[in-house]
N, C-alpha and C positions, 0 to 999 in steps of 0.2 A: 532526692533524699536516699540514702543509702538504707539497706536493710536494717543496719544497726541504729538508724535514727540520726546518723550525723549527717552534715551536708555532703553532697556529692562534690568529691575532689575534681572531677571534671568539669562542673559547672563554671562557666567563664568568670574570670576574676574581674570585678568592676571596681574604680576608684570609690564610687559613692557607696557601694556595697561594703568596702573595707572600712570606711570611715563610720557609717552608720553601725557597724558590728562594733566598733571601739567606742561608740557613744551609747550603746544599748545598756539599759539598766543602771545608767550613771546620770549625774546633775551637772549642767552647765549653768554658769551665770552669764547674762549678757547685759552690757551697760549700755542704755541707749542715749543718743545725743539729746540735749535738751530741746525742747518744742518740735519734737520729731512729727512731721508730717507726710510729705511725699515719699519719704523713706518707708513708710508702712508697707507700701505694695510690695517692696523687696523682703520685708520682714515676715509678712503673714505665711507666705507658702513655706518657708524654711520652718517656722514654728509648727505648722500642721505636719510637716514631713517628721520632725523630731517627735511630736507627740504620737504619731502612727508607729514610730520605731521603738517607743518605750523609753524615751530620753526626757527626764525632767528638766525645766527650765526655769531660772529665777531671772526675771526681767527688771533690771534695776534702772530707775527713772528718777529724775529731778523732782518730778510733782505727778500727783495721781492723774491729771489730764493727759499726760503723755501715756498712759498705761489704756486709756479709754479703749475698748473694743478688743484688746490684746489679751486680757484676763478676764476671769468670771470672779465677781466678789470683790472686797476692798483690798488696796495694797496694804502692806505693812510697814510701817516706819522702822528704819535700820536700827535705830537705838532704843526700840521698845523693848520692855521687860519680856524674858522669854522669847526672844526674836527667832533664835534657831528652832525651838520647838513649834514654834507658830507656823514657821516655814515649812517645817517637816509635815505637820498636819494638814497644810493646804495643798502640798503636793501629792499627798495620798487621795485627795479628793479630786484632783485635776492636775494636768500635765504641766502647766505654767501657773507661777505665782508672782505677783507683784511686790516690789520692794521699793519704798522712796527714800532718797538720800539728801533731798534738798537742792538748791542751786548755790552756784557761786564758787570761790575757790577752793572750800572744804570738800567739795562734792568728789574728786578723785580719791581723797583720803578716805571718804565714807564708803566708796565702793569697793577700795582695798580692803578695809576692815571688815566690811560685810562678807566678801568673798574667802577671806580666811577664817571668819568666825563659822561659816557654813562648810567649809572643807571641800568646797566643788572641785572637779577634776579638770576644769578649765573656765577661765573667764575670756568672755570675748567682748573687746572694748571697742564699740561703734564710733568712729569719728570721721568728720566730713573730709579729713586730709588723707584718711587711709593709712597704710604702712608707712615705715620708714624708706626714704630715698637719699641714695648719696652717688654724687658723680653721675647723675642722670639714670641709675639703676635701682630698681627695688631691692630691698634687704629682705628676702623671703625668710631667714632665720637668723635670729640673734641670740647668743647665750649670755649668761650673766656677766662674764668676763669682757665680752664686746661691748655690752650696753653699758657697763661701768666706764669703760674708756670712753665711749660716746659722750656720757653725761658729764664726765670730767673735762671733756673738751668743749663743753657749753652747747653742744648740739647745734653748729651754726646753720643759720637758714630756718631754724625752728621759732616759731612765737613763743613768747613767754607761758601762753596756756598749755602749749604742747611739751614743754620742757617740764613742767610741773606734773603732767599726767604720766610722762616717761619716768620721772622719778619716783612716782608711786608705782609704776610696773617694776621698776627695779625693786624697790622694798618689799613688794609683794612675794616677787622671786626668791629674795632673802629669807622671808619669812615662812618659806615652804609651799607657795601656790605652785602646782606642777607645770601649768602652760598658761600662757596668755596671747590671744590672737588679737591684733590691731588692724582694723580694716574699715571699709566704708559699708554703710547699709546695702548699698547695690552690689557690692562684691562678696556679701556675706554667704551666699550659696557657693560660690567658687572657693572661698577660704576654707569653708568647712567640709566640702565634700569633693574636692579635686586636688590632685598634686600640683597642678599650676598655681593654685591659690589666687589671692588678689592683694594680700596684705603682708604682714610681718607676724611671725610666730616667735615669741619669747621663751626660753627655756632656761631653767637653772645651770644645766651642765652642756657640755659641748655635745652637739646634737648627732655627730657620727661616729658609729661603733664598726669597725670592720671584723668580720668573722665569717668562718667557714658556713657554708649553706648547710641547713639541716633538711630533712623531708617535708617538713611542716612550711618550709620556704619555698618549695618547688612551684607550687602555683602561681605565687607572685612572680617568681623568677621566670617562669615560662610566659606570663603576661609581658615582661620586660623585654625577653627576646624578641617576642611578636612584635612589639612596637619599635624595637630597633630596625627590625627587618622592613617593617611597613614604611619607616622614615627614611630607609637607604643607609643607615649607619652600619648595620650588621648584614653578613651574607645569610642567605637562607642555609639552614641546617637539616638535616633528615634526624629520625629518632635516635640513630646510634650516635650521631655527632653531638646532639643534644645531651644525650646521656652522659657523654664525655666531658661536656661543660658543667653539668651538675655535679658530677663526681669529683671534679677539681675546682668547683665554684666557691666564690667568696662573696659575700654581700655588705654593701654599706648600709647600716640601719639606723634610721633617725628614731631618737628616744627609745632606743633598744627593739623597736617593733616595726616601724614603718620601712620597708625595703625602697631605698633611694637609688641603688645603682648595684650592678653586678660586674663580676670580672672573673676569668678563670686563669689558673697557672698551670698550663700544660707541661709536663716534665719531658724533657730529652735527656735522659739519665747517662747515655754513652758520652754525649757532649758537654755534660754538667751545664745544662742549660734550661731554660723555663720560656715558654710562650705566655705572654699575656693576651688573652684572646676573649672575645665576646664582651668587651668593655662598654658598658652603657649607663646613663644615667637618666633619671627622670627630669622631665622639662622644669618642674619646680625648684630642682636642686641646681641647675645650672649656675654657674659662678658662685656656687656655695662651697665648693671645695671637696665635693664628693668624690669627683674623679681623682682628684689629688690623693685624697684619703686612702683610696681604692688601690692607686698604683703604689703608694708608699707601703700599705699592707701587704700587697702581692710581693713586692721587692723585700720586705723583713722576711716573709716566709720563704722565699727563695734562697736568702742568706742562711736561713736556719737550716735549711736542707743541704747547705754546702754547695749550692749552685755558683757557677762562676760568672754567669751573665744572664740577663734577660732580654727578651726581643718582642717586638711587636711588628704586624703587618697590616697596612691600611691602603685602600685607595682614594681616600679623601684627604685633600690638603688640611682642612681644620683639625682632622685627628692627628694628622702627623705632626702639625705645629704644637698640639696639646702635648704629645709625647716630648717633643724637644725641650719644651719648657721645664719638664721633669727629668732633664738629665740624660735623655737618649739622643743618639746621634744617627744619621742616616748612613747607611751602608749598603754595599751590594747584597744581593741574595746570596752569593757565595760565602759571605761571613755568617750565615745562619746555618743551624744544622741542615745536612742534606736531606735528612727524613722529612723535613718541612715540605719539601717540594715532590715527594713521591706522590703520585697520583694527583698532583696539582694541576688544575685546568692550564694547559699552555697558552690559551688565549687571554687569560686573566693575569698571568704572572708579569708579563710587561707592564701592567698598569699599576702594580704593587710598590708601594713605598716600604722599605724595610728599615726598622729602627732597631738599635740595640744599647743596653746600658751595662757597663761592667760594675760587678758587684765587688 
């Protein structure tokens, strides 16, 4: 802790710490599957962690028996008079309150209406099938436009029960619910507390915004660079090189807050060029277009500055292939600014793939 009482900026940045900070002092709703039994072993430690964090939880279940042992006191019927006030008073006494919605086809509708009436910051919908999967890959993030297209296509491969649930998720987003997670009970901790996640997060608007890094983003950016180095995607940098990255750095932010990826645009003014450097995205966002948004944003910035071309260098084929998919072509090192190679490790240079994109 710093002398002014604020958290120490030098303290290691952790995924769980980030998300717990996001949830602190707020209220989540959690819709439980009917007849929940073995899943309770996954649910209980998460509820204890949220309670210790100062996060209130409204547990929504079909019947009172599904809430036994998870809450103190009697659950509240979702349609009861003064429902909102009763939940509020219950949360003042304890960190978790139970709400019952009944079973059957109308249960998802009751869950949606209850979450909207309470105005929770997030609804976590636990379902045995977990998040959405398309072409064998999990859809980690889906915005309202994408969900609308999926629903209109009939959600092939999904049973009727799931189609109804996803329609309620769509309507809840349209009515103003900020975020909905769909995951299994076994994957709940990963979905709430890790970047990798386990299910699908639905949000009303497109999840990626690219903007210049500010000093309050540097802790998270420093953590991303360290991850990229540890995974072999990024070259190690000393403090001076890292300072240059941050000074010219841009971030891809999910929901305006979550830093999902970083990249820098290093200027070579005499050549009218810019280098896209230190490009890295978090595991959860692979395949979600974060890298594409970053490259697009950096290219837009380069055009706005009057640059003629941008370039990138890598020693890995997957990264080279990524840049090629977005308009870069392989070139010899001689087609890049000569200053790029000043003081460059002569042993590393033959291993480098050089890529260039005209603007």
